[in-house]
Structure formats: C-alpha cells, structure tokens
N, C-alpha and C positions, 0 to 999 in steps of 0.2 A: 499540432502534435509536437510534444516536447522530446528532448533527448535523442533526436534523429541525427545520425552521424553523416556529414556530407562527404562527397567524393573529393579526393585530393587532386589539385592542378600543379604540374611541374613548373618550377621557376628557373630551370637551367637551359631553357630553349634559346636565351640570348647569347650564351657563351660561344656556340659555333659561329655566330655572325661576326663576333669580334675577331676570331682566328682568321676567318676568310678576309676581313679588312686588311689585316697585317700581310697576308699572302699577296693580296692585290697590290699593296704599296710596294712590296719587294719586287714584284714582277715589273711594275712601272719603272722602278729604278734600274733594273737590269736591262730593260728594253731601251731606255734612254742611253745608257752607257754603250750598248751594242750598236746603236744607230750612229753614235758619234764616231766610233772606231771604223765602222763600215764606210762612212763618208770620207774618212781620212783627214779629219780636221786636226790642226795643230793645237798644242795646248793653249796657245794664245787665242787660237780661234775657238777652242773649247771653253775657254774661261767664261765668256758671256753665256754660252749655252749651259755651262755647269752652274753658273750662278742662277740662270733662269730655272734650271732643273732643280737646283738646291732649294731655291725659294719655293718652287712648286711642291717639292718633297716635304719641305718644312711645313708648308701650308696644309698639305695633305696629311702629314703626321699629326699636326695640331688638331686637325679636324677628326682624325681617327682617335686620338687620345681623348678629345672631348666626347666623341661618341662612345668610346669605351667607358669613360667615367660615368656618362649618363646611363648607359646600358647596365653597367655593373651596379650603379647606385639603385637604379630601379629594380633590376632583377634580383639583387641580393636582398633588398628590403622585402620584396614580395615573398621570397623564399623563407625568410626568417619569420615573417608574419604567418605564413601558411603552416610552418612547422609548429609555431607556438599555438596557433589555433587548433591544429590537429591534436596536439598533446592535451589541450584542455578538454576537447570532445571525447577523447579516448579515456581520460580519467573519469569524466562524468558517466560514460557508458559502464565502466567497471564498478564504480562506487555507488551508483544510484540504488536505492532500495527497491526499485520497481524491477521485477524479473524481466530480462530482455534477452533475445536470441537473434542472431543474424544467420540467415540461410543463403546459400549460393546454389542456384540450380536445384532447389528443393532439398538440399542437404545442409545439416547444421554446420556452421563455420566458426562462430564465435558466440560465447554466452558470458553474461556478467555473473558476479558472485551471487546476487539475489536469485538468479535463475537456477544456479547449481544448488543453492541451499533449499529452494523449493523442491527440486528433484529429490533431494535427500529426504525431505519431510514426506514425500509421496512414495517413499521406498523404491525409487527408480535408480538403478545402478548406472554410473558413468563408465562407459567402456573406452579405454585408451584416453587420447587427448581430446576426442571429439565430445561435445555435450550431447545429451539425449535430445532427440527430436520431440516436437510438441505432441505428436500422436503417441509416442512412448510415455510421455509424461502423464497423459490422460488415457491410459489403456482400458479403464473400466467404463468407458462411455457406452451408451446404448446406440442404436442405429442413428438416431437423430443427432447425437453428439459427434459421431464419426463423420457424418455427412457435412456437418458444419466445418470441421477441420479440413476436409477435402475441398470445400469451396474456398477457404482461405489460401490453400496451397495453389489453387488454379484461378487466380484473379483474372478478370477480363482485361484486355489490352489497354483500355482507357481508364481503368480503375487504379487510382493511386493509393487508396486507403480503404480498409474494410474492418468490420468487427463482428464477433459472434459471442453469445453467452452459452455456457455449458453447465449441465448438472453432472457432478462427479461423485462417485462412491469413494469415500476416503478410507484409508487403511483401518481406522478405528470403528468402521461400520456406519458412521454417520454420512450425511450427504452434504456436499459443498457446491457452491456456484462460483464460476470464474468467467471473466470477460477477456477475450483474446482480441487484440488490436494488431493489424498487419499494415505496413506501409512500404512502398517501394523506395529504394535508395537511389538517388539521382533522378534526372529529368529526361533521360534518353528514352527512346521508344521502347516499349515493353518487349522483352525477348524471353526465351526459355531459361536463359542464364541469369536473369535479374537477381539482384540481391534484395532480400526482404528482411525488414526489421519486425520481429514479433515481440509484443509487450503483453504481459499477463497481469491481470488485476483480480484479486479476490473480491467478490460481490457480497456486501453485507445485506442479507435478506431480512425482511420483516418477520416477526414471529409467525410460524406456520400454525394456523388454527387446526389444521388436520392433525399435526403432530400432537397438539394438546388433546384432540379428540381421541387419538389412538391410546393415550394414557388415561382416559376418563375411567373413574372407578365403577363403570357400568359395562356389562357385557354387550358389545355391539357387533352386529354382522349384517351383511346385505345379501339378499337372495333374489333369484329370478322367479318368474311365475311358476316354473316347474320344480322349484326347490333347490336349484344349483347355487352353491355358495360362491359369492364373488370375493368377499373380503371379511376378515374378522379383526377386531382390535386386540391390543396387548392383554387387556383384562380377560377377554374371552379366551385367548390362547392360554393364559395361566389357569383359568377354570377348567379347560379341556385337558390340559396335560403339559403346560409349559411352553416357552417360546420356541422350542425345537420341534414341537409336534407338527405333524402334517396338517395343513389347512384342510378341513373336511370338504369332501366333494359334494355332499348333499346334506340338507337340513335334518333329514331323518337320522343321521349318524349321532346327533347330540341332542335333539329335541324329541321327547317321548311321543308327542302327538302332533306332528307337523300339519295335519289337516286343519287344525284350528286357525291356521293362517292360510295355507295353500288351498284348503277346501272352501274358504269363504269367498264371497264376491270381492273382486279386486277392481279398483278404479283409481285414476290419478288423484292424489290428495286424500284418499280414504285412510282412516286410522282404524286399526284393529287392536283390541285389548283382550287378553285371555290369560287364564291361569294354566300353566303347563309345568313340565318337569324337565330339568336339565340333566343329561346323562354324560358323565365324564368318561375318558378313556380307561379309567380304573374301575368303571362300573358304579361310581357313586351317583345316586339319584337324589336330586334336591328340588323341592317345589320352588317355583319362581314365577314371576309376573312378566308377561311378554307384552310390549307395546310396539306396534309396527305401523309404518306409514308407507303406502304405495306411492310411487312417483314414476313418471314416464321419462325415458331417456330421449336424446335427440333422434334416435332411430325408431322411437315409438314403442320400445320394449318396456314393460312394467317391471320395476325393481323395488323391493321392499327393504327399507332401512329399519332394522329391528334392534330394540333395546331390551335387555333382560336385567332385572334387579331383584334382590331378595336372596341371591345365592350366598350361602354361608360356609360351605366346605372349602378346604384348602388342599386340593390334591397335589401329589408330588409330580415332579417333571417326568414325563413319559417320553423317552427318546424313541421316535418312530421313523427317523430318517431325515432327508433334506426337504426343503420346501418344494411344493409341487408347482405346476405351471399356473395354478390359480393365484399364486402369490403375486405373479406379474400383474394380473388383473387387479389385485388389491392395491398394488403400488400405483397403478393408473388411476384407481378411484381416489386414493389418498392425495394425488397430485391436483385434485380439483380445487384445493384451497379452501377459502372461507365459505364457499357455497355448500360444503359438506354439512355445516351447522344448520343450514336452512332445510335440510332433509331429515334431520333427526327428530324424533317425536317427543323430546323433552326440552326444557328450557336451558339455554346456555347464555351466560353472561361473562364478559371480560371486564375486570375492574382494576383500576389503578389507584395507588395510594400507599402511604407509608404505614398506616394503621387501618384496621378494618372499620373503625368508627368514621374515618374521614375518606374512605375509598369512594371513588366516583365510577359509575358505570360508563364504560367506553364502547361497549358493543352488546347487543341483545338480539338473539335470533327470533324469528317469527313465532316459533313454538312458545317462547316465553311470553310474548305479547298476547297470544291466544290464551295461555294459561292464566296470566294475571289480569287480563283486561286492560292493561296499560298500552297506550299507543306511543308514548314518549319516554321510555325508561332511560335512554342514553342521556348522560349529563346529570342524572339524579344521584344523590348519595345512596350508596348500596344499602346502608342501614335503614333508610326510609322505606324500603320495599317490604319491610316486615313489621308485624304488629308490635307496638310498644317498644320496650328496650330488650326484647328477647335475644336479638342477635348480639348486642354488646355484652349481655350477661353470659352468653355461651362462648364467645370468641375473644373477649377483651383480654389484652395483655399477651396474646399469642403472636409469635413471629410468623412471617410468611412461610418459613421452612417447616413450622410445626403443623401447618394446616393439613398436609397430605395424610397425616396419621390419625386425624380425628374421626374419619368415617362419616356415616350419615348423621345429620342433625335434623330432627323433626322440628319444623317451624311453620308458621302460618303467614302467608302473604297478606299484605294490607292493600287497601285501594278498592277498586271496583269489585274484585272477586277475592273473598277471604278464603283462599284455597290452602289446605295443609299440604306441605311439600317435604320431601326428603332432600336436604341441601348437602352437597359435597363441595368443598372448597379445596383446590389444589394449586400449588404454585406453577407459574408459567415455566415451561422447560427452557425457554430462551432468555426471557427478561425476568430477573429475580424480583423486581419491584411490582410485577404484575401477577394477578391471580385470575384463575378461571373458576366459575361457579356453575355447577350442574344442578338443576331443580327438577325433581320428578313428582308428578301428581300422585299423592297417596290418599286422596279423599276416599277412594273405595276401600282401602285398607283401614283407614280410620273409622269408616262406617261399620266395617265388619268388627273392628275392635270394640266399638261402642255397643254393637249388638251382643257381642260375647260378654262384655262387662255388664250389660243390662241383664243378660241371661243368668250370669253368675249371681248378680244381686237378687234377682227373682228366685233363684234356686235357694240362696241363703235365707231369704224371707220365707220361702215355702217350708224349709226345714224348721225354722223357728215357729212358723204357724202350726205345722204339724205337731210339734212338741207341745205347744200351748193347747192345741185342740185335744190332744191325748189326755193331758192333765185335767183340762176342763171337763172332758167327758167323764172322768172318774168322779169329779165333784158333782156333776149333774146326775150321774147314776145314783150316788148316795142320796142326793136330794129327792129324786123321783121315787126311789125305793122307800125312803122314810115317809114321804107324802102318801104313797099308796098304802102303807101300813096304817097311817093315821086315818085315811079315808075309810078303811075297813072298820075302824072303831067309831067313826063319826059319819054315818051315812047321810043320805039326803034327808033334810028336815032338822039335822043337828045344827045348832048355832055356829059351830066351827066349820061346817061343810063349805060355805062359800069361800072362806079364806084359804082353806086347804086346796080347793079346786082351782083357785086363782094361782096359788103356788105351782100347782101341777101344770097349768096352762103356760105359765111363764117359763117353767123348765122345758116344756115342749118347744117354745119359741127359741129358747137358748140352744136347744139341741139342733134346731134347723139352722141357726147361725153357725154353729160349730161344723155342721155338714158343709156349709159353704166354704169355711176355712179349709176343710179337708179337700174340697174340690179344687180350690186354688193351689194347694200344695200337692195335688195329684195323688192324694191318699184316700180318695173317696171310693167306696165299694161300687164297682161298675159291673154290669152284665151286658157285654157286647153282643150285638146281634147284627145280622146282615139286613140292611134296610135300603129301600129305594128313596133317594133324597126328594125326588119329585112328588112321590106319594106322601111322604112324611110332611112336606111343606103344604101340600094340598089339604091334608087332614087338619092342619093347624090353622088354616085360613080363617074359618069362622070364629074360632077362639081368639085369634089375634085381633080381628076386627072389633069384637065385643070388648076386649081388654083396652084397645087403643082409643075407643070412643069416636066421636064424630069429628074431632079436630084434625086427626091424622088420616090422610088417605093412603090406603094400602094397595100396592100393585105387586103382582106376582107373575114372574116370567120364568119359563123352564126351557132348557135346551133338550133336544131329543137324544135318546140312546145314552143316558147317563149310566155309568157303571154303578153297582151297589157299593156301599161303604160299610165298615164294621164299627158301630158306635153303640153306646147305651141309649136306647130310644128316649127314655125319660130325661137323661142329661142333655141330649140333642134338642129336645123341645124346650128345656130351660134356657139353653144357650140362645136360641132364636128369640124366645120371649124376652129375655134380658136385653138383647140388642135392640129389639123393637121398642120396648118401654123407654130405654135411654134415648133413642131417636125421637120418640114423641116428646119427652121432657126437654130435649134440646131445641125443639121447634115451638115450644109453648109460648116463649117470650114474643115470638113474631106472629102469634095467632094461628099456628098450625102449619102444615106442609104435607109433603108426600114422602112416604117410606116405600122403597122399592127393594124387593127380594128377588134376586136373579141367580140362576145356577147355570153352569156350563162345564163342559169337559175340556181339559187342557192337557198338553203334552209337556212334561218337565223340560224336554230338550228345546222347546220354543221359548223358554223364559230367558230374557236378556239381562234383567237386573241382577247385578253381582251379589247383592245381599240376599235377595230371594233365592238365587241359585244355591247359595250356601245353606240356607234354611231348609230347602227341599232336598238336600243331598242325602239325608237319612231316610227318605221315603223308600219303601220296598220296590216301587216300580215307577215308570215314567207316566203312568196313567193316573190323573188327578182330577178330583171333583172340586170346583171352585164355587163357593156360595158368597154372593155379595149382598150386604145389607146397607143400603144407602139412604141418607136423609137430606132434606133441603134446609137444614137448620143453620145455626150461626157458626158452626165449625169450632176448631180448637187451635190454640197457639202451640208452638213447639214445646214450651215449658209444661203445659198441661198434658200434651200428648205423651211426654216422656214418663208420666206418673200414673196414667189412667189404669194400669193393670196392677198397681200396688194395692194391697188390702187396706181398707179404711180410708182411702183417698177418694174424695168426692167434691164436686163443684156445686152440689145442690145445697139449698138452705138447710140449716140445722133441723133435724127431725124428719127430713124428707128422704133420707137415704143412708144406708149403712156403709157405703163405700166398698161393698163386697160383690156387687153385681158383675162388673167387668173382670174382677179378680177371679170370680167363679168361672166365667166364660173362658178366660185364659187357661185356667187349670184343667177344665174339661177337655178343651181342644188339645192341649199338650198330652193329657192322659190318653186321649184317643189316638195318639200318634200323628196328629195334624199340626198345622201351623196357622197362627192368627196374626194378621197384619192390619194396620189402620192407615188410611190416607185422609188427611183433614187439613183444611185451610180456613182461616178466619173469614167469615162471610160467604163461604162456598160449600158448606155442608161437610158431612163426614161419611166415609165408606169403610165398613169393616169387611175384610176379606178372609174367609175361612177356607183353608186348603186341607182336604181330606184325601188320603190315599185310597185308591180303588181297592176293593176287597179281592183277595187272590182267589183263584179257582178252588183251592183246597180249604178255603175258610169254612165252607159248608160241611165238609167231611170232618174238619177238626172240631167244629162246633157241635155236630150232631151227637157224638157219643156222650159228650158232657151233658147235653140237654136230656138225652135219654136216660143217663145214669142218675141225674138229679132226682131225688125223691120228691114227691108232691108235698106241698106244705099242708100240714094238718093242724087244726086248731081244736083239740079235744074239748068237749064240754066239761068233763070232770077232770080237774087239774090235780087231784089227789093221786098218790101212787106209792109204790114201795121200791126199795133198792138202796144199795150202799153207794154213796157219792163221796169222792175225795175232792174238796173245794179248795183251790189254791189261788189266793189273791193277796197282793201286798198292800192294797188299800183297805185298811181295817174297817173304815166306815161302810164300804161296799160289802166286804166279806161277812160282817156280823149280821147285817140286816137281811142279806140274801140267804145265808145259812138258816137264820131263824125262820124265814118265810117257808123254806123248803121243808124244814122239820115239821112245821104246822100241817103241811100237806102229806105227811106220813113217811118222808124219806129219812134215812139214817145218814147224817152228814158229818164228816170229819174235816176240820179246817186246818189249813197250812198257810203260813204267811209268806213262804218263798219256795223255790224249787228244791233247795237242799232239804228243808224240813219235810216236804212231800215225799222225796226219795227215801228218807229214813222211815217214814210211815209205811211206804210200800214194802220195804225190806222186812219190817217187823209185823206186818199185817197177818192175821190168822184167817181172815175171811177175804174172799175176792171182792174187788170193787166192780160195780156195774157201770159206773160213769166217772170219768175224770173231767171235772169242770175247772179250767185253768185260765188264768190271765196269760197273755202272750209276753208282754214286756214286764220283766221284774228284775230287781237287782240280783246279781249273782247268776244262779241257774235259771234261765227263762223257760217259758212254756215248751217251745220246740225242743230245747235241750233236755228238759225233764222227760219228754215223750221218748226221745231216742235212748236215754239211759234206762228208763223204767219200762220199756215196751214189753219185755219178757215177763216182768212182774205184773203188768196190767192184764195180761191174758186177753180175754174177749171183751174187755171193757170198751164202751163207746167213749169217744173223745169229743169234747166241745171246748173250743177256744173262745175267749171273750177278750175284746180289746177296744181301745179308743181309736186305734189305727184301722185302716181299711184291710180287708182280707187279702187284696192283691199284693200288699206289702210282704205277706208271708207265703205267697203262692209257691215260690220255689221250695221253701222249707216244708210245706204241706203237700207238695205234689206226690211225695213218696207214700203218703198216708191217705188213700182215697176215702176211708171211713170217717175222717175228721170233718166236723162241721164247725160253723163260725156263728157267733152271736155278737153283733156290734154293740158297743156302748154309745149312748146311754140306753138302758132297757128298763122296762117296768117289771114289777113283780109278776104280772100276768104273762108277759112275754117270756120271762125266765121259766115260769112253771110250764108254759106251753112247750118250750124247747126241751126241757127235761122229760116231760111226759111223752113227747114224740120220739125221743131217743131210747128210753128204757121202759116206759109204761109201767106195768106191774112186774118188775123183774123177779120178784119172788113167786 
C-alpha cells in the first residue's frame, strides 16, 4: 500500500538525561567540599584531596561532555532525519493525485487536494475546515453501497487493510464505479480512536452491454406470466411517451391484444411470434411485430423478454410524473450485464474495427447463432456474414457516428441459412471504435411481401387479360355473326359449307379459350349456388376416373359434417377436373401414380402459418372447407412453382397444353372468394389446397329471391318478330351484321355507334322504342350511363346489355335496374334472335 503516512517518534527524549548528568556532577562537587570542611582539614591537608577531587571531577566532566556530545550527536541527527522524513510524507499526501482522507475516531481529520476536488465534482459542499466524510461523498448509494462503507468504518481488530467497490449515481445522471481502500495508521493494537487512511480510486469498467441494449432501436420490455411489466428500454419509453413517462404496470396498457403472448402456452426457452398493435399514451395505434422468448429465473418464475419492431410513429413526450417502483426492478434487470443479450429473441453482434469492411465480430449472442446457423461467428469479418458485397455497398464510407441514423437495412445472411434480416448498426455508447449490430428475422415479412407482389402482378396480368379478352370477344362476335350469315346462304351440301363450318367451330374453340382468360381475370360470368362439397366430389368420381384413364389411381376421402359453400357448380367441377388432369400428366413420365382428393373442415384460428393467416384474413368467418388434390408425381422446383398460375405458362410439350388450366383454376377460386395454395417439392409430388369459406346462414335467403325472380330461359321456335330496337355498339363489324340479321327477322332497328348518338336519337324519337340493345363498354358515354340519362325517354322499353366482360363486373351498376338482362359476347345470330324474341316477342 503506497502513500501511507507513518506515526512520528520524538527525538528530544535524550535532552533531560544530559541535564540530570550536570546536576549529578554538581552535587558530587558540593558533597566533596562539604565533607572536607566538616572533617576540619587544612588547606595543606585539603590540597591532595582537592587534587584527587579535581581529577575525579575533571574525569567525570570529561565523561559527561563525551556523553553529552554523543547523545546530542545521535539525538539531533535522528530529529533532523525524522523532521525531513515527515515533511516528505506530508508533501506526498497533499500533492498526490489519488484522493485520500484521514479519519480519527471515525471523524474526518485531514484530506488531500485530490479528495477535495473529487468532492466538488460530486457536488458535495465542504463545511468549515473539516473535509466531508466518505458517506457524504457517496450519498446516492443504495443499501448495498451504504453497508460497504459501514464495514470499512468498523474494521475487525486484527484487520489492517480492507477495500470495497461501490456503484454511484453521478450528478449528470450516469452511473460510476469507485473502489475504497482503508488502512490503519501505526502498528499499535486496534482501538476505537484509531486513525484510518481512506484512498478512493475510480474504476474503469468495461462497456456495459445492457446499456447498449437499452439504446437498441427496437422496443424491448420484459413481463411476468401474468402480464406485469418488469422493465422497458429507452426506445420503448420513447414510443410510449418519452423518457419521463411512467413505466407501465401491465402489458395491456400498451399492447392491444396481450393474450397473444399471455394466453399462449409458456415454457422455458419457448419463442412466441405474433402480429399485434402498439398503443401509445397519446392513443396512437400502430401495427407491429412481437417476438418474445420465455425464460425461467433462479426462483423458477417465467419471464418473457419481448421485442417489438415495425413501429413507425413518433409520439411526443407525455409527462405523467416520476418513475414508479417498477423502475427499480428494471435497474436490477439491467445490472445483469452481458447475460441480457442471451435472453433477447434477436441476433446481437459486437464488432470492432476502423471501417465496416474490416470490422471483426468480437461477440455474438446465441440468438444470432440460431438465426444464422453459424456456430463460430466470433473472430470472423463482419462483412463476410452477408451475401455478396451488399453490406459494403450500403455502409461503405460511413463513419461510426453516422451509423445510428441509418435505421433498418434489409440484407440477407450468408452461410448455412440465407435468412433475410433487418440490420441496425449503432455506435457503442462507451467505446467509440466499437459498433453494435442488431439483426431481426424478417423472413415472414419478406414472404408476405412476395405474396403481395405476386398478387399485384397477377392482378395486373388479370386486368390485361380481361382487356384482351374483351377486345377478342368483339372480334369473335363479328367472325361468328358473319359466318352464321354465310351458312344461311350456303347450307349443307354447298361446296363452301365445310369451310364455313370449320371457321365456326374454330371460333367456338376461340370463345372457350377467351372464357378461360376471363376466368383467370375473375371476369367470368358465374352463378353461385349453395353446394355440398362431399356430394359434388362424389358426383364427379366416375367422370374423373374415365377422364384419368388406367394409369392414375383415384382416391377420394371426405370428412364428416362439412359446411356448404357458395360456388358456381360448373366452375367448381372444372377446377377439380383441371387439377386432376394436371396431376395425371405430372405422373405420366414415371408410369402413373395415385391422385388423392380429400376434404376437411378447419378453423381459421387454428392456422399457424403467417402467410396463410394473412390470406384467410378476408374470409367472412372462421369456418372453412379445405380441399386437397395431391399426386405422387415428380413435383416442381421453386422457379416453376412461382409461375404456374400465370396465363400461357406451361411445362408441357408444345401442342399439349395452352397454359391456361391452372390460371383458370386460380381465377375461379379467387372469384369464388376462396384461396388457392400449392405445396410441391422435386421428387415428392404436389398438393393443391383449396380454401373455401363456409356459406353463411343467410345465403339461402339471399339467393332464393334472385332465383325465384329469374325468368325461365325460352328458346322460341319462330325467331321472327316485330318491334322498335335501338342498337348501340361501337364495334361497327358487330353492329352492322347484327342489325342486318334482326331486320331480316322483321324488327325495325336504328343503329348508334356510341352513347351520345343514342341519347340524341332518344331525344328526337317520335315513336317509343321497345328494346334498347347496347354494348356496356364504349368510349364516351357507356351503356349504364346511357341508361341512367335516357331512362325517362325509354319508357317501358326492355334493356339488354351485351359485353365481352362478365355480367358480375357491372352488377353494382345494374342492381338498380332489375329488368335489365345480359347477353355475353361472343354470341351467334340465333342466340341474338332468341334473346330479342324472349324480351319483346311481337311488340306490335
């Protein structure tokens, strides 16, 4: 132990001895003289005695002088050396930079300049000439710190030296750590009045990982099994209402549905992921992703460490008072040090290096190792943990101080698991050359984004396909109408009849192809009805076996008590047929296999897959019918699986498929309000999963009036008739031939090439029209717009709309007009005549 001041020993104890020697010599001389006189000796007699006495006195004096010289020599030298030595120690005590204090009987007696300077830094006033005691210097200690100082004040009798370390709350709000060393002064037996030397050292601590965790750009909090909040980090405090806001007492105060965590089964090490909503003190509600991990404390209590990410709002600070008692619990949790990172459910890395390209990983928590699949990330270059040069491209040239403002960086881990992560890089709060990296698994989010992107692409393709199908239907209508007209001139037996019939048949095939395009784009006309899936599949069984042939074995299994669904029966049959035919073709190369059709009833709440949960979110109820069509074929790669629902994509040989089969299936299921998923792997077959919502109880009542009101289809034998018809069609090739055919059958037809011209005709008409036959989609004023503006002028005229789009596309527009009927394109001359005849007959 250095700088200890020794006790001083006096050098003046020899001086009284010299005085007493002189006194003794004088007494001897006086006694000798008195004895001579008493005996009455003459001077002559005294002379020998005096001589003897003189010689004795001289000898004694010489001895005394020699003794005095020796004593003074020795005593004076020791005194000077002691004074010089004490001066040096006193100067060292006052000038040393190490804060030191001497106490006597437990009270401060003397302090050096460094101790007084430290008292000033800690905002401790010096009262009078006495320095402040140690317990006044560290007045912000907790119970453990106060107990440590008490132990130093009351050392055991045989203890000469002791030390303690204290955690102190500094005036600036941060925390500091100090070491106190106490030693006894002197070697005497310990007493209550002993002098003690106190020495104070500031301890340089290693970077506190928990402090870094508190500043992580992710909302973090910990809760007990019953939802009691133990601690929250700074980011969470800011989201909730600022650093001065009260720590919430219960999770329900800021989480919309705490049961997603508290209501689930909890076990040590179990991770829970869920979508939830964060509610701030200002009432701002923000969707967020919750990742929680349960862990057991030493006492056996389960505590969940929860991370929230995805929060985007920035609420203002909400002053709600002082910190509550739970903040002490938070401080205790924070004091656990680096073990806190082992409890968080996201990856944490500590990296060292002057640049991000050369930084080396110095620490990785267990969650990162689980996330990445790496068992030895420590010591590896940080940039090597990610695919390609993506990290350098995004962070190159940035200083450590700039990292905190970057926010999340979407990047993909390399190595055993190519996992997409959101990367946050922030500087260390203690060591500027060090960085902390937080990595959150966003594979679920990426999967959802891919699904949304695929859905948007399919929607765009569907819109394009619907537009192409509409225009194509106009062309097919003109072809079929003209072919029908020519067939009337060239009947059976005419040399031109076979070619014309071939054109007609080809047009019919083209119309069926367009119908598939419309089905894919969800523009196909559908007639939904309430069907029992088990009965529908049973009815199809024989037809499917005949279609599949002998190479594919068909197995059909049903669950009991399946709820009915609302679908178009013919479309449903086409969906199942398409899937089975594709399954048969997939097994053809291996000589056949087994196709299994299975149905079951599921509850949407039991679905755990996050992507499927999102897809089923729009279903009207939790009751769902699942139909699986599985095969034992060769399966599909991920690249093929991503394109199978696109129109005209096929893996079959040229001429063996149009590429519209699965596109049609996709469109029909979407139009029916369902969801279609596929699970396939090379060498392990394929399973298509059809999810259909159960029909509501009101479906029958909603459907019954429409079915009762629908007029029966009539196909009159005589297609001739009379009546005034206003025919509105922007495609002249269709309008001319159709109007010509109707005139031949006795009708009076007035043509208009758009809605504006038709409205002018209605305004100038002298006779009432019996029928308005109009295209729906036209430039300018379309069919529904013409109907709304000219309804008063039409009177009791019947309305027939024709279009290449499906009737459902205009269901909202036509709902207000119950008398309006629809004729889809392409149609034949016979179908047009039948429609007109059924609507007005002989109007005259």
